[in-house]
C-alpha positions as CSV (number, residue, x, y, z in Angstrom):
1,M,176.4,4.7,-5.5
2,V,176.5,2.7,-2.2
3,G,180.1,2.8,-1.0
4,T,180.6,6.5,-1.8
5,A,179.8,9.4,0.3
6,A,177.8,12.4,-1.0
7,G,179.4,15.8,-1.0
8,T,179.5,18.9,-3.3
9,P,178.7,18.0,-6.8
10,G,181.8,17.6,-8.8
11,T,184.0,16.7,-5.9
12,P,185.5,13.2,-5.6
13,A,183.5,10.6,-3.4
14,V,185.0,9.8,-0.1
15,P,185.7,6.1,0.8
16,G,184.9,4.8,4.3
17,T,182.9,2.2,6.2
18,P,179.2,1.8,5.4
19,S,178.0,3.4,8.6
20,V,180.2,6.4,8.1
21,L,179.1,6.7,4.6
22,R,175.5,6.5,5.4
23,A,175.9,9.2,8.1
24,M,177.7,11.4,5.7
25,N,175.2,11.0,3.0
26,D,172.4,11.6,5.5
27,R,174.0,14.9,6.7
28,A,174.5,16.0,3.0
29,A,170.8,15.5,2.3
30,L,169.7,17.2,5.5
31,D,171.8,20.2,4.9
32,L,170.4,20.4,1.3
33,L,166.9,20.4,2.7
34,V,167.8,23.1,5.2
35,A,169.5,25.2,2.3
36,H,166.8,24.7,-0.5
37,G,163.6,23.8,1.4
38,P,161.3,20.9,0.1
39,L,162.9,18.7,-2.6
40,T,161.9,15.5,-4.5
41,R,163.9,12.3,-4.1
42,T,165.1,12.8,-7.7
43,R,166.4,16.3,-7.1
44,I,168.1,15.1,-3.9
45,G,169.9,12.4,-5.8
46,E,171.0,14.9,-8.4
47,L,172.5,17.3,-5.9
48,T,174.2,14.5,-3.9
49,G,175.3,12.3,-6.8
50,L,173.5,9.3,-5.1
51,S,171.7,6.7,-7.0
52,K,168.0,6.3,-6.9
53,P,167.9,3.3,-4.7
54,T,170.5,4.9,-2.3
55,T,168.5,8.0,-2.1
56,S,165.4,6.0,-1.4
57,Q,167.0,4.1,1.4
58,L,168.5,7.5,2.7
59,L,165.1,9.1,2.9
60,G,163.4,6.0,4.4
61,R,166.0,6.2,7.2
62,L,165.6,9.9,7.8
63,E,161.8,9.6,7.8
64,S,162.0,6.7,10.3
65,A,164.3,8.8,12.5
66,G,161.9,11.6,12.7
67,L,164.3,13.9,10.7
68,V,162.4,14.4,7.4
69,R,158.8,14.1,6.4
70,T,156.7,14.4,3.1
71,T,155.0,17.6,2.4
72,G,152.8,17.3,-0.7
73,S,153.9,16.7,-4.1
74,Q,155.6,18.5,-7.1
75,T,153.0,19.1,-9.9
76,G,153.1,20.6,-13.3
77,R,155.7,18.2,-14.7
78,P,155.2,15.2,-17.1
79,G,154.7,11.8,-15.4
80,P,153.4,10.9,-11.8
81,N,153.5,13.7,-9.3
82,A,156.8,13.3,-7.2
83,L,156.7,13.5,-3.4
84,L,158.5,16.5,-1.7
85,Y,160.6,16.0,1.3
86,E,161.4,18.5,4.1
87,I,163.1,18.8,7.4
88,D,160.5,17.7,10.1
89,P,160.2,20.9,12.1
90,G,159.7,18.9,15.3
91,A,163.0,17.1,15.2
92,A,164.5,19.5,17.6
93,H,164.1,23.1,19.1
94,V,166.5,25.7,20.1
95,A,166.4,28.8,22.3
96,A,168.1,32.2,21.5
97,L,168.4,35.1,23.9
98,S,169.6,38.6,23.9
99,A,170.6,40.2,27.2
100,D,171.0,44.0,27.6
101,P,171.1,46.4,30.6
102,H,167.3,46.7,30.4
103,G,166.2,43.2,30.1
104,I,166.3,39.8,28.3
105,T,164.6,38.7,25.2
106,A,164.0,35.0,24.5
107,V,163.0,33.2,21.2
108,V,162.3,29.6,20.8
109,A,162.5,28.1,17.3
110,D,162.3,24.7,15.6
111,I,165.1,23.1,13.8
112,T,164.2,24.8,10.6
113,G,164.7,28.1,12.2
114,A,161.0,29.1,12.3
115,E,160.1,31.0,15.4
116,R,157.6,29.4,17.8
117,G,157.6,31.5,20.8
118,R,159.0,34.9,22.1
119,R,159.1,36.6,25.7
120,R,160.7,39.7,26.9
121,I,161.6,40.4,30.5
122,E,162.2,43.9,31.6
123,A,164.8,44.0,34.3
124,H,167.3,46.7,35.0
125,A,170.7,44.9,35.2
126,V,172.2,46.9,38.0
127,S,169.2,46.6,40.4
128,E,170.0,44.7,43.5
129,D,167.3,42.3,43.2
130,V,168.2,41.5,39.5
131,R,172.1,40.9,40.0
132,H,171.4,38.0,42.3
133,R,168.9,36.2,40.3
134,T,170.2,36.4,36.6
135,A,169.6,32.7,36.1
136,Q,166.1,32.9,37.2
137,L,165.4,35.9,35.0
138,V,166.8,33.9,32.0
139,A,164.6,31.0,32.9
140,E,161.5,33.2,33.1
141,A,162.2,34.5,29.7
142,V,162.8,31.1,28.2
143,D,159.8,29.6,30.0
144,G,157.5,32.2,28.6
145,A,158.7,31.5,25.0
146,L,158.4,27.8,25.5
147,A,154.9,28.2,26.9
148,Q,153.9,30.2,23.9
149,A,155.4,27.4,21.7
150,G,153.6,24.7,23.7
151,L,156.9,23.2,24.5
152,G,158.9,22.3,27.7
153,H,162.6,22.4,28.7
154,G,163.1,18.8,27.5
155,D,162.4,20.0,24.0
156,L,165.4,22.2,23.9
157,T,168.6,20.9,22.2
158,A,170.7,24.0,22.4
159,T,170.6,27.5,24.0
160,V,172.7,30.5,23.0
161,I,172.7,33.8,24.9
162,G,174.1,37.0,23.6
163,T,175.4,39.6,26.0
164,P,177.7,42.6,26.0
165,G,181.3,41.7,26.9
166,A,182.8,38.2,26.4
167,I,183.3,35.1,28.5
168,D,186.9,34.6,29.2
169,P,187.8,30.9,28.2
170,G,190.3,30.8,30.9
171,T,188.2,32.0,33.9
172,G,184.7,31.4,32.7
173,Q,183.8,35.1,33.7
174,L,182.3,37.9,31.7
175,R,184.8,40.5,30.7
176,Y,184.2,44.1,29.6
177,A,180.7,44.4,30.9
178,P,180.6,45.7,34.4
179,H,177.1,47.3,33.7
180,L,175.8,43.6,33.9
181,P,176.9,42.7,37.4
182,G,174.6,39.6,37.6
183,W,176.4,38.0,34.7
184,H,179.9,37.8,36.3
185,S,179.4,34.6,38.4
186,R,182.1,31.9,37.7
187,T,179.3,29.3,38.0
188,L,176.8,31.2,35.7
189,R,176.9,28.8,32.8
190,D,176.3,25.8,35.2
191,D,173.5,27.8,37.0
192,L,171.8,28.5,33.6
193,A,172.2,24.9,32.3
194,Q,170.6,23.7,35.6
195,V,167.6,26.0,35.5
196,L,167.1,25.4,31.8
197,G,167.9,21.8,31.5
198,T,170.0,22.1,28.4
199,P,173.7,23.2,27.8
200,V,174.0,26.9,27.4
201,S,176.5,29.0,25.3
202,I,177.1,32.7,26.2
203,E,178.5,34.6,23.3
204,N,179.5,38.3,22.8
205,D,176.6,40.3,21.3
206,V,178.6,41.9,18.5
207,N,180.1,38.6,17.6
208,L,176.5,37.3,17.2
209,A,175.5,40.3,15.0
210,A,178.4,39.6,12.8
211,I,177.3,35.9,12.5
212,A,173.9,37.2,11.4
213,E,175.5,39.5,8.7
214,Q,177.7,36.6,7.5
215,Y,174.8,34.2,6.9
216,E,171.7,36.5,6.3
217,G,172.9,40.0,5.8
218,A,175.4,42.5,4.2
219,A,178.5,40.3,4.5
220,Q,177.1,37.1,2.9
221,D,179.5,37.4,0.0
222,H,182.5,38.2,2.1
223,D,184.9,36.0,4.0
224,D,187.0,39.1,5.4
225,F,185.0,41.8,7.0
226,V,184.6,43.8,10.2
227,L,181.3,44.7,11.8
228,A,181.3,48.0,13.7
229,Y,178.4,48.0,16.1
230,V,177.7,51.6,17.2
231,D,174.9,51.9,19.7
232,E,174.7,52.8,23.4
233,G,177.9,50.9,23.4
234,V,180.6,50.5,20.7
235,G,182.2,47.2,19.7
236,A,183.5,45.3,16.6
237,A,183.6,41.8,15.3
238,I,186.4,40.7,13.0
239,V,186.0,37.8,10.5
240,L,189.0,36.7,8.7
241,G,188.9,33.8,6.1
242,G,185.3,33.3,7.2
243,T,186.3,32.7,10.9
244,L,185.5,34.9,13.7
245,L,188.5,36.3,15.5
246,R,187.9,35.9,19.4
247,G,191.4,36.6,20.8
248,A,193.2,35.0,23.8
249,T,190.6,36.2,26.4
250,G,187.5,36.3,24.1
251,G,187.9,40.2,23.9
252,A,189.0,40.7,20.3
253,G,187.1,43.7,18.8
254,E,186.5,45.9,22.0
255,I,187.2,49.0,20.0
256,G,185.0,51.1,22.2
257,Y,188.0,51.4,24.5
258,M,190.5,52.1,21.9
259,P,192.5,55.4,22.4
260,L,191.8,58.0,19.9
261,P,192.9,61.8,19.6
262,G,190.2,63.9,21.3
263,A,189.1,61.2,23.6
264,P,190.1,60.5,27.2
265,L,191.9,57.3,27.9
266,A,189.7,54.5,29.1
267,R,191.9,53.5,32.0
268,G,189.6,50.8,33.4
269,G,187.7,50.4,36.7
270,T,184.1,49.6,37.1
271,D,182.8,53.1,37.6
272,A,184.5,54.5,34.5
273,V,183.7,51.7,32.1
274,A,180.1,51.4,33.3
275,R,179.4,55.1,32.4
276,S,177.4,55.6,29.2
277,D,180.5,56.9,27.4
278,G,182.6,54.0,28.5
279,G,184.9,56.2,30.5
280,G,187.0,57.1,27.4
281,G,188.2,55.9,24.0
282,L,186.2,55.6,20.8
283,Q,183.1,55.0,22.8
284,S,183.2,58.3,24.5
285,L,183.2,60.0,20.9
286,V,180.6,58.0,18.9
287,A,178.3,56.1,21.3
288,A,174.6,57.2,21.4
289,A,175.1,59.2,24.5
290,A,178.1,61.1,23.3
291,I,176.1,62.0,20.0
292,R,173.2,63.3,21.9
293,E,175.6,65.3,24.0
294,L,177.4,66.7,20.9
295,A,174.0,67.9,19.7
296,G,173.5,69.9,22.8
297,G,171.6,67.4,24.7
298,A,169.2,66.2,22.0
299,K,166.4,64.0,23.2
300,D,167.0,61.2,20.5
301,L,169.5,60.2,17.8
302,T,167.1,61.2,14.9
303,E,167.1,64.7,16.2
304,A,170.9,64.7,16.9
305,L,172.0,63.2,13.6
306,G,169.6,65.4,11.7
307,T,171.9,68.4,12.3
308,Q,174.4,68.6,9.5
309,G,177.4,69.6,11.7
310,V,176.8,66.8,14.1
311,L,176.4,64.2,11.3
312,D,179.8,65.5,9.8
313,E,181.6,65.3,13.1
314,V,180.3,61.9,14.1
315,A,181.3,60.6,10.6
316,R,184.9,62.2,11.1
317,R,185.2,60.5,14.6
318,L,183.9,57.1,13.4
319,A,186.1,57.1,10.3
320,T,189.2,57.7,12.4
321,G,188.4,54.9,14.7
322,L,187.7,52.6,11.7
323,A,190.9,53.6,10.1
324,A,192.9,52.2,12.9
325,V,191.0,48.9,12.6
326,V,191.4,48.8,8.7
327,A,195.2,49.5,8.9
328,V,195.6,46.3,11.0
329,V,193.3,43.8,9.5
330,D,192.7,45.0,5.9
331,P,189.1,43.7,5.5
332,E,187.3,43.5,2.2
333,L,184.1,45.1,3.9
334,V,183.1,47.2,6.8
335,V,179.5,46.8,8.0
336,L,178.0,49.5,10.2
337,S,175.3,48.3,12.5
338,G,173.6,49.4,15.7
339,Q,171.1,52.2,16.2
340,V,173.6,55.0,15.3
341,A,174.2,53.4,11.8
342,R,170.5,52.6,11.5
343,V,169.4,56.2,12.2
344,G,172.4,57.8,10.3
345,G,171.8,55.6,7.3
346,D,173.3,56.2,3.9
347,A,174.0,59.8,4.7
348,L,176.3,58.7,7.6
349,R,177.8,55.9,5.4
350,D,178.6,58.3,2.6
351,R,180.4,60.7,4.9
352,V,182.3,58.0,6.7
353,E,183.5,56.6,3.3
354,E,184.5,60.2,2.3
355,Q,186.7,60.5,5.3
356,L,188.2,57.1,4.9
357,T,189.0,57.7,1.3
358,G,191.1,60.8,2.4
359,L,193.3,58.5,4.5
360,A,196.4,56.6,3.3
361,L,195.3,53.0,4.0
362,P,193.4,50.2,2.4
363,R,189.9,51.2,1.4
364,P,187.2,48.6,2.1
365,Q,183.7,48.6,0.9
366,L,181.4,50.2,3.5
367,R,177.7,49.1,4.0
368,I,175.0,49.7,6.4
369,S,173.3,46.7,7.9
370,D,170.0,46.0,6.4
371,L,169.0,43.1,8.6
372,A,165.4,43.3,9.9
373,G,164.9,42.8,13.6
374,D,167.4,42.3,16.3
375,P,170.7,41.1,14.7
376,I,172.0,39.8,18.1
377,L,169.0,37.6,18.4
378,T,169.4,36.6,14.8
379,G,173.0,35.7,15.4
380,A,172.1,33.7,18.6
381,L,169.5,31.7,16.7
382,R,171.8,30.9,13.9
383,T,174.5,29.8,16.4
384,A,172.0,27.6,18.4
385,L,170.8,26.0,15.1
386,T,174.2,25.1,14.0
387,Q,174.9,23.5,17.4
388,A,171.6,21.6,17.3
389,R,172.0,20.4,13.9
390,A,175.4,19.1,14.5
391,T,173.9,16.9,17.2
392,V,170.5,16.0,15.6
393,F,171.6,15.5,12.1
394,D,174.4,13.1,13.1
395,T,173.0,9.6,12.4
396,S,176.2,7.8,12.9
397,N,175.0,6.4,16.2
398,A,171.6,5.6,15.1
């Protein structure tokens, strides 16, 4: 089928120049190997619609380029054993990081997404010695993960960092996160790129958690959903038509500051917003600190949410906040994430659903996130892999 481009089986072939067609076919085959794991030449041909000679030429190109490799053979079928092809893990590597008020966690993975190294740097974000060396702390975390993987800065193709707040696309500054003072420099991205030797993307942590849910978690089967992240802070990510809604300044979904009955208004100002309760709004009602206070100063969330009256009241407050979001965007699904949702579990979900059902508005499905590990790191890794594959899997200039 030389002269046609591979695509989704059953879709018309796309005409084009030979080099463009080769690059499109290459990318289609690479995406299949990412999605399915090792495949035979015959199976790749079946999935792409390419002829055997074209598939053989394609695999030869990709193997010579260091993008695929053979990994044993398929047995148990009539005839000669067929070679299996897979993505070469060493074709590229990425770094994913999660920054919070208490430190920075870095993970290094190969192009298949397999983790190769991890490092956690404990550093209180508001300490004077921290706010002036944010880039150095990020580099320390990445260097530790790279060392564990036996790699260097030159091996990284993409780096994505998740942090509370959002980078304003107009100013380049972090918004809505005064409790992370070291991240507010206008030159931060350039500083990070310089110390890491690779382009750096800084993304809102809740947006990254939503990406993790979209690809690996509770929202895999939904194009319209809201992720409500209820933890020490409160935020949301809104996905409509499969696309993350960011807003004009990157601040879409900052529901922690949303006015609600019974909550003081979050009028802004560094001192107010930096407080554990956000200074007002929904966050002052359902964030972890607010729940512990509601339970009479309980030491942890498990103790606080183990009290029937507290669980009921938290569900009522959370449902009231979610009702405002649902009334505006009408999602198919709401995913509850963060430590409050994790500790509250199905008991909290059931009570929130009951409260929502009593309100005159659309009633989406409600799920608790079941992702293992840190969803922010998972989303950062998924984003970094998407960026790296867009570069490394593009063979049009080969």
